[in-house]
TORKOL-4160 file (C-alpha; in steps of 0.2 Angstrom, whole numbers, padded with zeros to 4 digits, m for minus):
118
<pt num="1" X="0045" Y="m0063" Z="0000"/>
<pt num="2" X="0035" Y="m0053" Z="m0014"/>
<pt num="3" X="0023" Y="m0045" Z="m0014"/>
<pt num="4" X="0010" Y="m0033" Z="m0021"/>
<pt num="5" X="m0006" Y="m0025" Z="m0013"/>
<pt num="6" X="m0016" Y="m0014" Z="m0023"/>
<pt num="7" X="m0033" Y="m0012" Z="m0030"/>
<pt num="8" X="m0038" Y="m0021" Z="m0048"/>
<pt num="9" X="m0050" Y="m0009" Z="m0050"/>
<pt num="10" X="m0039" Y="0007" Z="m0050"/>
<pt num="11" X="m0030" Y="0012" Z="m0067"/>
<pt num="12" X="m0015" Y="0020" Z="m0058"/>
<pt num="13" X="m0010" Y="0002" Z="m0049"/>
<pt num="14" X="m0014" Y="m0007" Z="m0066"/>
<pt num="15" X="m0005" Y="0004" Z="m0074"/>
<pt num="16" X="0009" Y="0002" Z="m0062"/>
<pt num="17" X="0010" Y="m0014" Z="m0061"/>
<pt num="18" X="0010" Y="m0014" Z="m0079"/>
<pt num="19" X="0025" Y="m0003" Z="m0081"/>
<pt num="20" X="0036" Y="m0012" Z="m0068"/>
<pt num="21" X="0031" Y="m0029" Z="m0075"/>
<pt num="22" X="0035" Y="m0041" Z="m0063"/>
<pt num="23" X="0041" Y="m0057" Z="m0062"/>
<pt num="24" X="0028" Y="m0071" Z="m0059"/>
<pt num="25" X="0037" Y="m0076" Z="m0042"/>
<pt num="26" X="0025" Y="m0061" Z="m0033"/>
<pt num="27" X="0010" Y="m0063" Z="m0025"/>
<pt num="28" X="m0004" Y="m0051" Z="m0031"/>
<pt num="29" X="m0017" Y="m0047" Z="m0017"/>
<pt num="30" X="m0032" Y="m0036" Z="m0025"/>
<pt num="31" X="m0036" Y="m0030" Z="m0007"/>
<pt num="32" X="m0055" Y="m0027" Z="m0013"/>
<pt num="33" X="m0059" Y="m0045" Z="m0014"/>
<pt num="34" X="m0047" Y="m0051" Z="0000"/>
<pt num="35" X="m0043" Y="m0037" Z="0014"/>
<pt num="36" X="m0026" Y="m0034" Z="0022"/>
<pt num="37" X="m0027" Y="m0043" Z="0039"/>
<pt num="38" X="m0023" Y="m0037" Z="0054"/>
<pt num="39" X="m0005" Y="m0051" Z="0054"/>
<pt num="40" X="m0004" Y="m0042" Z="0035"/>
<pt num="41" X="m0005" Y="m0024" Z="0042"/>
<pt num="42" X="0008" Y="m0027" Z="0056"/>
<pt num="43" X="0019" Y="m0035" Z="0044"/>
<pt num="44" X="0019" Y="m0019" Z="0034"/>
<pt num="45" X="0020" Y="m0007" Z="0048"/>
<pt num="46" X="0036" Y="m0016" Z="0053"/>
<pt num="47" X="0041" Y="m0012" Z="0036"/>
<pt num="48" X="0038" Y="0005" Z="0034"/>
<pt num="49" X="0041" Y="0012" Z="0053"/>
<pt num="50" X="0021" Y="0016" Z="0054"/>
<pt num="51" X="0004" Y="0015" Z="0050"/>
<pt num="52" X="0002" Y="0033" Z="0046"/>
<pt num="53" X="0019" Y="0029" Z="0031"/>
<pt num="54" X="0005" Y="0015" Z="0023"/>
<pt num="55" X="m0012" Y="0027" Z="0025"/>
<pt num="56" X="m0018" Y="0037" Z="0011"/>
<pt num="57" X="m0022" Y="0057" Z="0014"/>
<pt num="58" X="m0030" Y="0056" Z="m0001"/>
<pt num="59" X="m0043" Y="0045" Z="0001"/>
<pt num="60" X="m0060" Y="0051" Z="m0002"/>
<pt num="61" X="m0068" Y="0044" Z="0015"/>
<pt num="62" X="m0054" Y="0053" Z="0022"/>
<pt num="63" X="m0062" Y="0070" Z="0019"/>
<pt num="64" X="m0080" Y="0063" Z="0020"/>
<pt num="65" X="m0076" Y="0057" Z="0039"/>
<pt num="66" X="m0069" Y="0071" Z="0045"/>
<pt num="67" X="m0052" Y="0065" Z="0049"/>
<pt num="68" X="m0041" Y="0078" Z="0040"/>
<pt num="69" X="m0047" Y="0090" Z="0055"/>
<pt num="70" X="m0044" Y="0077" Z="0068"/>
<pt num="71" X="m0027" Y="0071" Z="0076"/>
<pt num="72" X="m0023" Y="0056" Z="0072"/>
<pt num="73" X="m0015" Y="0042" Z="0082"/>
<pt num="74" X="m0003" Y="0026" Z="0077"/>
<pt num="75" X="m0020" Y="0017" Z="0082"/>
<pt num="76" X="m0031" Y="0028" Z="0074"/>
<pt num="77" X="m0023" Y="0024" Z="0055"/>
<pt num="78" X="m0020" Y="0005" Z="0060"/>
<pt num="79" X="m0040" Y="0005" Z="0063"/>
<pt num="80" X="m0045" Y="0015" Z="0049"/>
<pt num="81" X="m0032" Y="0005" Z="0036"/>
<pt num="82" X="m0040" Y="m0011" Z="0045"/>
<pt num="83" X="m0060" Y="m0004" Z="0043"/>
<pt num="84" X="m0057" Y="0001" Z="0025"/>
<pt num="85" X="m0046" Y="m0005" Z="0009"/>
<pt num="86" X="m0046" Y="0013" Z="0003"/>
<pt num="87" X="m0036" Y="0018" Z="0017"/>
<pt num="88" X="m0019" Y="0011" Z="0011"/>
<pt num="89" X="m0009" Y="0021" Z="m0001"/>
<pt num="90" X="m0008" Y="0011" Z="m0015"/>
<pt num="91" X="0000" Y="0001" Z="m0023"/>
<pt num="92" X="0010" Y="m0007" Z="m0009"/>
<pt num="93" X="0025" Y="m0017" Z="m0014"/>
<pt num="94" X="0036" Y="m0027" Z="m0005"/>
<pt num="95" X="0051" Y="m0035" Z="m0009"/>
<pt num="96" X="0059" Y="m0045" Z="0004"/>
<pt num="97" X="0065" Y="m0033" Z="0014"/>
<pt num="98" X="0061" Y="m0017" Z="0004"/>
<pt num="99" X="0043" Y="m0006" Z="0006"/>
<pt num="100" X="0036" Y="0002" Z="m0008"/>
<pt num="101" X="0021" Y="0012" Z="m0004"/>
<pt num="102" X="0010" Y="0023" Z="m0017"/>
<pt num="103" X="0010" Y="0029" Z="m0035"/>
<pt num="104" X="0022" Y="0043" Z="m0033"/>
<pt num="105" X="0036" Y="0043" Z="m0048"/>
<pt num="106" X="0049" Y="0042" Z="m0038"/>
<pt num="107" X="0042" Y="0029" Z="m0027"/>
<pt num="108" X="0038" Y="0017" Z="m0045"/>
<pt num="109" X="0059" Y="0020" Z="m0049"/>
<pt num="110" X="0064" Y="0014" Z="m0034"/>
<pt num="111" X="0053" Y="m0002" Z="m0036"/>
<pt num="112" X="0060" Y="m0003" Z="m0052"/>
<pt num="113" X="0078" Y="m0002" Z="m0046"/>
<pt num="114" X="0076" Y="m0015" Z="m0032"/>
<pt num="115" X="0068" Y="m0026" Z="m0045"/>
<pt num="116" X="0083" Y="m0027" Z="m0055"/>
<pt num="117" X="0095" Y="m0030" Z="m0040"/>
<pt num="118" X="0084" Y="m0044" Z="m0033"/>
Protein backbone atom coordinates (compact mmCIF):
# COMPACT_ATOMS: atom_id res chain seq x y z
CA UNK A 1 0.00 0.00 0.00
CA UNK A 2 1.17 3.49 -0.83
CA UNK A 3 -0.92 6.11 0.86
CA UNK A 4 -0.75 9.57 2.41
CA UNK A 5 -3.09 10.88 5.09
CA UNK A 6 -2.89 14.67 5.08
CA UNK A 7 -4.77 17.96 5.16
CA UNK A 8 -4.90 19.83 1.88
CA UNK A 9 -5.43 23.06 3.85
CA UNK A 10 -2.21 22.51 5.82
CA UNK A 11 0.66 24.41 4.21
CA UNK A 12 3.22 22.12 5.87
CA UNK A 13 1.57 19.00 4.42
CA UNK A 14 1.38 20.61 0.97
CA UNK A 15 5.04 21.65 1.15
CA UNK A 16 6.18 18.16 2.18
CA UNK A 17 4.15 16.48 -0.56
CA UNK A 18 5.62 18.85 -3.13
CA UNK A 19 9.12 18.19 -1.78
CA UNK A 20 8.63 14.42 -1.91
CA UNK A 21 7.20 14.52 -5.45
CA UNK A 22 5.30 11.28 -4.91
CA UNK A 23 4.77 8.84 -7.77
CA UNK A 24 1.27 8.62 -9.26
CA UNK A 25 0.59 5.24 -7.62
CA UNK A 26 0.14 6.95 -4.22
CA UNK A 27 -3.36 7.39 -2.86
CA UNK A 28 -3.92 10.74 -1.13
CA UNK A 29 -6.58 11.03 1.55
CA UNK A 30 -7.54 14.48 2.81
CA UNK A 31 -8.60 13.61 6.37
CA UNK A 32 -10.85 16.66 6.63
CA UNK A 33 -13.10 15.81 3.69
CA UNK A 34 -12.59 12.03 3.97
CA UNK A 35 -12.15 11.23 7.68
CA UNK A 36 -9.96 8.35 8.75
CA UNK A 37 -11.94 5.19 9.51
CA UNK A 38 -11.48 2.91 12.50
CA UNK A 39 -10.16 0.18 10.18
CA UNK A 40 -7.61 2.57 8.66
CA UNK A 41 -6.57 3.78 12.11
CA UNK A 42 -6.08 0.21 13.32
CA UNK A 43 -3.89 -0.52 10.28
CA UNK A 44 -1.79 2.59 11.02
CA UNK A 45 -1.50 1.54 14.67
CA UNK A 46 -0.25 -1.90 13.56
CA UNK A 47 2.51 -0.20 11.56
CA UNK A 48 3.39 2.49 14.12
CA UNK A 49 3.10 0.37 17.27
CA UNK A 50 0.67 2.63 19.14
CA UNK A 51 -2.11 5.18 18.77
CA UNK A 52 0.02 7.62 20.75
CA UNK A 53 2.66 7.57 17.99
CA UNK A 54 -0.02 8.84 15.58
CA UNK A 55 -1.33 11.48 17.97
CA UNK A 56 -0.37 15.14 17.65
CA UNK A 57 0.25 16.77 21.01
CA UNK A 58 0.63 20.08 19.18
CA UNK A 59 -3.02 20.14 18.10
CA UNK A 60 -4.91 23.20 19.26
CA UNK A 61 -7.71 21.01 20.66
CA UNK A 62 -5.17 19.09 22.75
CA UNK A 63 -4.55 22.22 24.80
CA UNK A 64 -8.15 23.50 24.64
CA UNK A 65 -9.55 20.24 26.03
CA UNK A 66 -6.88 20.14 28.74
CA UNK A 67 -5.64 16.76 27.52
CA UNK A 68 -2.02 17.60 28.34
CA UNK A 69 -3.00 17.54 32.02
CA UNK A 70 -4.56 14.08 31.73
CA UNK A 71 -2.97 10.65 31.74
CA UNK A 72 -4.24 9.38 28.38
CA UNK A 73 -4.44 5.67 27.58
CA UNK A 74 -4.18 4.01 24.17
CA UNK A 75 -7.99 3.79 24.20
CA UNK A 76 -8.16 7.57 24.78
CA UNK A 77 -5.73 8.28 21.94
CA UNK A 78 -7.79 6.08 19.59
CA UNK A 79 -11.00 7.84 20.65
CA UNK A 80 -9.60 11.33 20.02
CA UNK A 81 -7.99 10.33 16.71
CA UNK A 82 -11.37 9.11 15.48
CA UNK A 83 -13.23 12.07 17.01
CA UNK A 84 -11.36 14.88 15.25
CA UNK A 85 -8.91 14.95 12.34
CA UNK A 86 -6.62 17.54 13.94
CA UNK A 87 -5.38 14.97 16.45
CA UNK A 88 -3.59 13.00 13.72
CA UNK A 89 0.07 13.95 13.43
CA UNK A 90 0.38 14.91 9.77
CA UNK A 91 1.24 13.86 7.22
CA UNK A 92 1.17 10.09 7.69
CA UNK A 93 2.83 8.35 4.76
CA UNK A 94 2.62 4.60 4.29
CA UNK A 95 4.98 2.90 1.85
CA UNK A 96 4.22 -0.82 1.84
CA UNK A 97 5.06 -1.89 5.44
CA UNK A 98 6.82 1.33 6.46
CA UNK A 99 5.12 4.29 8.11
CA UNK A 100 6.37 7.87 8.35
CA UNK A 101 4.54 10.13 10.80
CA UNK A 102 4.72 13.89 11.09
CA UNK A 103 6.61 16.75 9.54
CA UNK A 104 10.05 16.61 11.14
CA UNK A 105 12.93 17.12 8.70
CA UNK A 106 14.34 13.75 9.76
CA UNK A 107 11.02 12.03 8.96
CA UNK A 108 10.84 13.68 5.55
CA UNK A 109 14.43 12.63 4.81
CA UNK A 110 13.63 9.02 5.82
CA UNK A 111 10.55 9.10 3.59
CA UNK A 112 12.67 10.26 0.63
CA UNK A 113 15.10 7.38 1.19
CA UNK A 114 12.24 4.88 1.32
CA UNK A 115 10.75 6.31 -1.89
CA UNK A 116 14.08 5.92 -3.67
CA UNK A 117 14.27 2.29 -2.57
CA UNK A 118 10.71 1.35 -3.53
